[in-house]
C-alpha positions, 0 to 999 in steps of 0.5 A, a space after each residue: 321788852 324795852 332794852 335799858 341803855 346807860 347815858 352820861 354827861 361830862 362837865 369840867 368844873 373849876 376849883 369852885 365846882 362851877 361848870 367850865 365846859 361840857 360836850 358842846 363847848 368842847 366841840 366848839 374848841 375842837 372845831 376851832 382847833 381843826 378849822 383855825 377859823 372861828 367862822 369856819 368852826 361855827 359853820 361846822 358846828 352849826 351855831 351862830 357866831 354870836 353864840 360861839 362868842 358867848 360860849 368862849 366867853 363862858 369858858 374864859 370866865 370859868 378858867 379866868 384866862 383867855 382860850 383863843 387867839 386871834 390873829 389878823 392879816 397875813 398868811 397866819 391869820 385865823 382863830 387858834 386855841 391858847 395852851 389853856 384851851 388845848 389842855 382843857 380839851 385834852 383833859 375833856 377828851 381823856 375823861 370822855 375816853 375813860 367813859 367810853 371805855 367803861 360806862 359805854 362798854 358792856 363789859 364794864 357792867 359784867 365786871 362790876 358783877 352783872 353776868 360775867 362768867 367765872 372762867 373768864 376772870 383770872 387773879 394775878 399779880 402785876 410784874 411789870 407796867 410799861 406806859 407808852 404815849 397811848 397804851 400801857 402794857 401790863 404784865 400780869 403773873 397768873 400761875 403757871 403763865 404770865 400774860 400781857 394786857 394792852 390797855 390805854 394809858 388813861 385806863 392804867 392811870 385811872 386804875 392806878 396800877 403799879 408793880 406788885 398790885 393784885 389785879 383781876 384779868 378779865 378775858 374777852 374773845 378780843 382782848 384782855 382787860 384789867 380790874 383792880 379791888 
């Protein structure tokens, strides 16, 4: 029997609903950021210089502002991302991480009702949430105890978890996850 898999594609769109960038353009921006050179980024991504320029132009048309800065001459020469491009890349990576933690995680499908055992779910109330730069610690009162789940900051924000929220803690062998009605 063939095993079914889930695949998704993520695009950022502008306020008009027009695509700005997906995986390929995000990968190009990441390579420019890492290499500090459009030429090196093209080699890393295995695309032509001309194709890279077309992709960058499409992103710039979508956001209506430049996404790269070229500096010529001297030891600081190269191609660098603008603040706008860095923000786009951060937003893209945040949503990609959320997708990876949900759609690509088998537990996600269990949480939405496919094959989860009742003994792994505990209803509780959020006592406190402590958000750091990367992770969030969520303290949950589950009578007669209190547990702490460590989840990503992005997941906590996507779930919009607040103090006194009613949540469901889903316990796996290696971690505690959180669901919210």
